[in-house]
N, C-alpha and C positions, 0 to 999 in steps of 0.2 A: 485375494490380493490388500495386501496393506502395503497403506501411504509411501509410494516413495523417495520424492522428496520436499524438504517440509521451502515454503518463499514466502515472505513479505511480502504481501500484494500494497501496493501503493493503492489509493482513490482511480488515481487512470487503469490499473489493473484490475480494481473491484467491480467499474464500472465495464471494462468493456468484459467479461466477462456476466457478468447483469444481459449488456446488449447481445450477448453471444456472437461476439468477433470471432473470424474467420482464424484473425493471426494467436486466437488468445484463448484455442480449442485444446491444443496440449496440455495445457493449465485447469483444463476447470474438470481431474477426473483423475485421480492417486495419486493428487496430491495435494498437501497438509498446508494448510491457508493460516497463513498467521497476521494479522495488525493493530489497529488501537483504536479505543475509540474518535480519536484525532479527527480519521480516517471512512469513519462510520461517520460522525459529523457532515464531512466535504462531502459525502457522496448522498447521505440523507436534504445535501439539499441544492443537488446537482437531477436528481428522482424526484424533487419536489418540486420544483423548477417545470422537467418535460414531462413526469407523466403521472404527477398529483398526487395527492399527501395519502393517499388509500397502497397503490405502489411504495412509495417512499416509507411508509411503518413497517407494510412488508417485507420489503427486502432491506432495515436496517435491523429486525427482529431478528429476519435469517443470519446474516451476519456476522453479530453478534459474540457468536459465539464463541467465535472467531480473535478476537480480544486478546490482547497477551497489558499487560501492567508496561508501566516511563515509571520507571524509578529514578533519585533525583542524578547517578552520574549519568544517567540516558541525557538525560537535559541538558547538561555539563558539557556532554562531549556531543550531541545535538548541538548547541548554541558555540562550541565553537570550533567543529565543523563549519559550519554557518558562515561567522565569521573566516574565514581560513576563506574559503569561497562564494566571498561576498556578491563577488564580478559575476555569479550565476541568476541570481536574485534570489533563490531555494527559500522554501517556505519554512517554517519551524516544523507543521507536520512531515514535509519530508523531510527534512533533517533530521529531525525523530525517528522519523520511520529506517533511513535510513542507515544510522547507525544502529540500530534493534537488527537491523537484520545482520550489519557485519560483526559486532558482539558477538550475536548466540552462533553462529555458523550458519546461518539462513543466506539464500538468494534475492537480493529486492528487485522484485519484476514490477516497470514500469515502463510506459510510453512517451516518457517527459523528454525531451531532447536539451536537457540542462544535466542531465542521470548516464548520457550516452556514455561508452568509453569505460568511464570507473571502472573498479577495482570492486568485486561482487556486488552486480547489475547486472538484471538479468534485463535484455533491452528491445522491448516489441513493439513496432509503431503498426 
């Protein structure tokens, strides 16, 4: 059976998949994962702190096959989105991911409360 849907996985979602979170189990199969190198930087750092270098390097290398590039247009739109939503105190990485997802017709998968209720967001805690 082929992949059913494509989701942009933010760092929160990637980590939840990695640790086997029950709430994210349905996103661990039959889903096409998309993310950015920036999300993997955040993920690698968190795993490095919590589980050590060997696991962090292994997971980084595994997830890097899901990386898509970030265009200049996406960067500009992400900055506009961040500015428009400045009260939410969103990170650059999250804004880039959200804009990538919405401009490419993907759902933005996250457990970040700042995105709860936004258009195009699949919020899972």
